[in-house]
C-alpha positions in Angstrom: 28.5 -0.6 28.6 31.2 -3.4 29.2 29.7 -5.7 27.7 28.9 -3.5 24.7 32.9 -3.1 25.2 33.8 -6.4 25.1 32.0 -6.8 21.3 33.6 -4.1 19.8 36.7 -5.8 21.0 35.7 -8.5 18.7 34.5 -6.3 15.6 30.4 -6.2 16.5 28.5 -4.0 16.4 25.6 -3.5 18.8 22.5 -2.6 18.1 19.3 -2.5 20.8 16.2 -4.4 19.2 13.0 -2.5 20.2 10.7 -5.1 21.6 6.8 -3.8 21.3 6.0 -2.9 25.0 8.6 -0.2 23.5 9.4 1.4 27.0 13.2 1.9 27.6 14.9 1.2 23.8 15.2 4.7 22.7 17.0 6.2 26.4 19.1 2.6 26.0 20.3 3.6 22.5 21.0 7.3 24.1 22.5 5.9 26.6 24.9 2.9 24.4 25.4 5.6 21.4 23.8 2.9 19.3 21.9 2.4 16.5 17.3 1.0 17.6 16.0 -2.0 15.8 12.8 -0.4 16.1 10.7 -3.8 15.7 8.0 -2.6 18.4 7.1 0.6 16.3 6.8 -1.5 12.6 4.4 -4.8 14.7 2.7 -1.1 15.3 2.7 0.0 12.1 1.9 -3.9 10.9 -1.3 -4.3 13.2 -2.9 -0.9 12.6 -2.4 -0.8 8.5 -3.9 -4.5 8.8 -5.8 -5.0 11.4 -6.6 -8.9 10.7 -3.0 -10.1 10.4 -1.8 -12.5 13.1 1.5 -12.0 14.1 1.4 -13.8 17.8 2.0 -17.2 18.7 -0.4 -19.4 20.2 0.9 -18.3 23.8 -0.5 -14.7 22.9 4.1 -13.6 24.0 5.8 -13.8 21.4 5.7 -14.1 17.4 4.4 -16.3 15.4 6.6 -16.4 12.6 5.3 -13.9 10.3 5.8 -11.7 13.0 9.2 -13.0 13.1 9.3 -12.1 9.3 8.7 -8.6 10.0 11.6 -8.8 13.0 13.7 -10.3 11.1 12.7 -7.7 8.6 13.8 -4.9 10.6 17.2 -6.2 11.7 17.6 -6.0 8.4 17.3 -2.7 7.9 18.8 -1.5 10.1 21.9 -4.0 10.2 23.1 -2.9 6.1 20.8 0.0 5.9 19.1 -1.3 2.9 15.0 -1.9 2.1 13.9 -5.6 2.0 11.5 -4.7 -0.4 14.1 -6.3 -2.9 14.1 -9.2 -1.0 12.1 -12.5 -2.7 12.7 -13.9 0.2 8.8 -15.2 2.2 9.7 -17.3 4.5 6.9 -19.7 3.4 4.5 -16.8 4.4 1.9 -16.2 1.5 3.9 -14.0 -1.1 1.2 -10.7 0.0 1.8 -11.5 3.3 5.4 -11.4 3.3 5.3 -8.7 0.8 3.7 -6.1 3.5 5.9 -7.2 6.5 8.7 -6.1 3.7 7.5 -2.8 3.5 6.0 -2.1 6.6 9.4 -2.7 7.3 10.8 -0.8 5.1 8.7 2.2 5.7 9.0 2.3 10.0 10.8 5.4 10.7 14.5 4.5 12.4 15.0 7.4 14.5 16.0 7.4 17.7 
């Protein structure tokens, strides 16, 4: 909480970034009374809706470009409250993949 207090003193806003492990994100967000960027939920949803989509880097532990794009789309929605579906930026991904990932980020449940 000390870090959150210091950040708020500088005008920053704290959010919790839910990774795909998801285990403690909501508990921490509740404790700090801050929003959750539900990347883990979006990740699972993307894989469920399109099982063949590749979101992992070669190390099988970090997101690749598509996974990072999904994370950025989730963060955009969390920070601004606006849908990422209005964006035309695709980060060099195929248009259909970028559009799909923006839609997943826009439709992910953001309730803690």
